[in-house]
C-alpha positions in Angstrom: 24.0 -14.6 -8.1 20.7 -13.6 -10.2 18.7 -10.4 -10.1 15.8 -12.4 -9.3 17.7 -14.2 -6.2 19.8 -11.2 -5.1 17.9 -11.4 -1.8 18.5 -15.1 -0.7 20.7 -14.5 1.2 19.3 -13.5 4.3 15.8 -14.2 3.2 15.3 -17.1 6.3 16.0 -14.0 8.7 13.0 -12.0 8.2 9.9 -12.2 9.9 8.4 -10.0 7.2 9.3 -8.9 3.8 10.5 -5.8 5.5 12.4 -2.1 6.3 12.2 0.3 8.7 12.7 2.7 6.4 16.1 5.2 6.8 14.5 8.9 8.9 16.6 11.9 8.7 17.5 12.6 13.1 14.8 9.6 13.5 16.3 6.3 12.7 19.5 5.8 15.4 21.4 2.9 17.2 18.8 1.6 19.0 15.7 1.8 16.8 18.0 -0.3 14.2 18.9 -2.8 16.8 15.5 -3.3 17.8 14.5 -4.1 14.1 16.5 -6.0 13.1 16.0 -8.5 16.0 12.6 -8.6 15.4 13.4 -9.6 11.5 13.0 -6.5 10.3 16.0 -4.7 8.3 17.1 -1.8 10.2 18.4 1.4 8.1 19.3 4.5 8.9 21.1 6.9 7.2 24.7 7.9 7.4 23.8 11.8 7.8 22.6 10.7 11.3 25.4 10.8 12.9 27.5 14.0 13.3 30.5 12.6 11.9 32.3 9.8 10.1 33.8 8.4 13.7 30.6 8.3 14.9 29.4 6.7 12.2 32.0 4.1 12.9 30.8 3.9 16.7 27.5 3.7 16.0 28.5 0.7 13.3 30.4 -1.1 15.9 28.0 -0.9 18.7 25.0 -2.1 16.6 27.0 -5.0 15.4 28.2 -6.1 19.2 24.3 -5.9 20.3 23.1 -7.8 17.4 26.2 -10.3 18.4 25.0 -10.3 22.0 21.8 -11.2 20.3 22.5 -13.8 18.0 24.8 -15.7 20.5 21.8 -15.6 23.5 19.0 -16.5 21.3 20.5 -19.0 18.4 19.3 -16.9 15.7 20.6 -14.2 13.0 19.0 -11.0 13.4 18.0 -9.3 9.7 20.3 -7.1 8.4 21.5 -3.7 9.0 21.5 -0.8 6.3 23.0 2.0 5.8 21.9 5.0 3.7 24.1 6.8 1.7 23.3 10.4 0.5 25.8 10.0 -3.0 24.1 14.0 -3.8 27.7 15.6 -4.8 27.0 18.4 -2.5 27.2 15.8 0.4 31.1 16.6 1.8 31.4 13.5 3.7 30.1 10.7 1.1 33.8 9.9 0.4 34.9 8.8 4.5 31.5 7.6 5.3 32.1 5.6 2.5 35.7 4.4 3.9 33.7 3.1 7.1 31.2 1.5 5.5 32.9 -0.4 3.2 35.2 -1.3 6.8 32.6 -3.2 8.3 31.2 -4.7 5.5 27.3 -4.0 5.3 24.8 -6.5 3.9 23.1 -3.6 2.1 23.5 -0.1 1.3 20.4 2.2 -0.3 21.9 5.2 -1.9 19.7 8.5 -2.1 19.9 12.1 -4.4 21.6 10.8 -6.8 22.9 7.5 -9.2 24.9 5.0 -7.4 27.3 4.5 -10.2 30.6 6.3 -8.3 29.9 3.9 -5.1 29.2 0.4 -6.9 31.9 -0.4 -7.1 33.6 -0.8 -3.9 30.9 -1.4 -2.5 29.7 -4.7 -4.3 33.4 -5.7 -3.8 33.0 -5.4 0.1 30.2 -7.9 -0.4 27.0 -4.9 0.0 24.0 -5.0 -2.3 22.7 -1.4 -3.7 19.6 -0.7 -3.8 19.2 2.8 -5.6 16.5 5.1 -4.3 14.6 6.5 -7.1 11.1 8.7 -7.6 10.5 8.6 -11.4 10.6 5.9 -13.9 13.4 7.7 -15.8 15.4 7.8 -12.7 14.6 4.0 -12.2 15.4 3.1 -15.7 19.3 4.6 -15.2 19.9 3.3 -12.0 19.0 -0.3 -13.4 21.5 0.8 -16.4 24.1 1.8 -13.6 23.5 -1.9 -11.8 22.3 -2.0 -9.0 21.6 -4.4 -7.8 18.1 -3.4 -6.4 15.3 -0.1 -6.2 13.4 1.9 -3.3 10.0 3.5 -5.5 9.4 6.3 -3.3 6.2 6.7 -4.7 3.3 9.3 -3.5 2.4 9.6 -0.3 5.6 8.7 1.0 6.9 10.7 4.3 10.0 13.3 4.3 11.0 13.3 0.7 8.4 11.7 -1.5 7.6 11.0 -4.5 4.6 11.8 -7.3 3.5 8.5 -9.2 0.6 6.2 -7.9 2.2 2.8 -6.2 0.6 0.9 -9.4 2.0 2.1 -11.8 5.0 2.8 -10.5 6.0 -0.5 -9.9 4.1 -2.2 -12.5 6.1 0.3 -15.4 9.4 -0.7 -13.8 8.9 -4.2 -13.6 8.8 -4.3 -17.3 12.2 -3.9 -17.7 14.1 -4.8 -14.6 13.6 -8.6 -12.6 15.6 -7.6 -10.0 14.5 -6.5 -6.7 11.7 -3.9 -5.6 10.7 -1.9 -3.1 8.0 0.1 -2.3 7.9 2.9 -0.2 4.7 5.1 0.8 1.2 4.5 2.4 2.6 0.8 4.1 0.5 1.5 7.2 -0.3 -1.7 8.0 0.1 -5.7 7.4 -2.2 -5.7 5.1 -1.2 -3.2 3.0 2.6 -5.4 3.1 0.6 -7.6 1.5 -0.6 -5.6 -1.1 2.8 -4.9 -2.1 3.5 -8.2 -2.7 1.6 -8.7 -5.1 2.3 -5.9 -6.7 5.5 -7.2 -7.4 7.5 -6.0 -5.2 10.3 -8.0 -2.8 10.2 -5.8 0.2 8.4 -2.5 0.9 9.7 0.5 3.6 7.3 1.3 7.1 9.1 5.1 8.0 6.1 6.8 9.5 4.7 4.3 12.2 8.3 3.3 13.4 8.7 7.0 14.0 6.2 6.3 16.7 7.6 3.7 18.9 9.7 4.0 21.9 13.0 3.3 19.6 12.8 6.4 18.0 15.5 9.0 18.4 12.3 11.5 18.0 11.0 14.0 19.8 8.4 12.7 22.5 5.5 15.4 21.1 7.0 14.4 17.3 5.4 11.1 18.2 2.5 12.4 20.2 1.2 14.4 17.6 1.5 11.6 14.9 -0.5 9.4 17.2 -3.7 12.2 16.8 -3.7 13.0 13.1 -4.6 10.7 10.7 -3.8 11.9 6.4 -5.7 14.5 5.9 -3.3 16.5 8.2 -0.6 15.6 5.7 0.3 18.7 3.5 2.7 18.4 0.3 5.1 21.4 -0.3 8.6 22.5 -1.2 8.8 25.6 1.3 11.3 23.6 3.5 13.6 21.3 1.6 13.1 22.9 -1.9 12.0 19.2 -2.8 8.7 18.0 -2.4 8.0 17.1 1.0 5.4 15.5 3.4 4.7 17.4 5.5 2.6 17.8 9.2 0.3 20.4 9.3 -0.2 20.2 13.0 4.1 21.0 13.6 3.6 24.1 10.6 0.4 25.5 12.4 2.7 25.3 15.8 5.5 27.1 14.4 2.8 29.6 13.1 2.9 29.6 10.6 -0.3 29.1 7.7 0.4 25.9 6.0 -2.0 27.4 2.7 0.5 30.4 2.3 4.3 29.1 2.8 7.0 30.8 0.8 8.4 28.7 -1.8 11.7 27.9 -1.0 14.5 28.4 -3.9 17.3 26.1 -5.0 18.1 23.2 -3.3 20.6 23.1 -0.6 21.1 19.4 0.2 24.3 19.8 2.1 22.8 21.8 4.7 19.7 20.1 5.0 21.0 17.0 5.6 23.7 18.7 8.5 22.8 18.1 11.8 24.8 21.1 13.1 23.3 23.8 10.5 19.9 22.5 11.0 20.4 23.0 14.5 21.3 26.7 14.7 17.9 27.2 12.7 15.6 29.5 14.6 13.9 27.4 17.1 10.6 27.3 15.9 11.5 25.6 12.5 13.5 22.7 14.2 10.0 21.4 15.2 8.0 21.1 11.8 8.1 17.8 11.1 7.5 15.0 8.5 4.7 12.1 8.0 3.5 10.2 5.8 -0.2 9.0 4.4 0.2 6.4 6.3 0.3 8.2 9.5 -3.4 6.9 9.7 -2.3 4.1 10.7 -0.7 6.0 13.3 -2.7 5.0 16.8 -0.5 4.6 19.7 3.2 5.2 20.9 3.9 1.8 20.5 7.8 -0.2 21.7 8.8 -1.9 18.6 8.5 -5.5 19.3 4.7 -4.8 19.6 4.5 -2.7 16.5 6.4 -5.8 14.7 4.1 -8.4 15.8 0.9 -6.6 14.9 2.0 -6.2 12.1 3.1 -9.6 11.5 -0.4 -10.5 12.7 -2.1 -8.3 9.8 0.0 -10.1 7.5 -1.4 -12.9 7.9 -4.8 -11.9 8.4 -4.4 -10.7 4.9 -3.1 -13.6 3.7 -6.7 -14.6 4.3 -8.5 -12.2 2.6 -7.0 -13.1 -1.0 -10.6 -15.0 -2.3 -8.7 -15.9 -6.3 -5.2 -17.0 -4.5 
């Protein structure tokens, strides 16, 4: 299969060219199943599970529920996509990989490192392997390693973010890569999704808006804060992870910290940052500091995934009518 045709195997199962972004401590079974039922690729970080054994349970539950949906509706659900942290500090990498190989996912996104070590086994299991990249240099490396597709992390993405303007980033990568591209950052509605396609992307992430759905695992106060915030409430800082991260100012203030006078964190400690147990042992005030992207301006209320996807689809159709020079 040629790179440009890589998505053909499941394109007809998508209602929108959209991925419900994999979000730490937010994306769970309910959100993934609801997204896939609505024709949106449902993704989640494997580290949202406390152990490889729980990961196996999640994948089994998701598969069973989507099979029930397909049997009842006669429609095939959108693919499930696992997000695998490939950084060397992820002690669970090999065990999580083995679980994925048993479940044979259609799509896997690798983050925080080269996809090279996991490419062959995942490909042999039938998965498309996408690499999450935040710079042109890293995109070139991922392509050289053989990634099937790229997730371009651009300025404005929630949580760990990129710094490049999406217009520049997408066009620069399109100059040397003709495979599937996913735009991550700033997708607040169906109009932005249509714009991502016009720019040269095949799919886009939507993250922040899915946090505020009823099916997400996010704290109710987190969802309410998203609905009350806009892009001016987003702060870009290295204070919490050691990496550039977009955070909600109101949550920082509620924790008794000054958003304009935060200490710079030292060495990056990905192993602890992605370990649920380690995070639960932090002081309580740090647990309620939440991330969001610039697309928070598009969060106007707490919706079900059904409602949110239907609204996005209507916006996507409306955007097509506004293209005067097509």
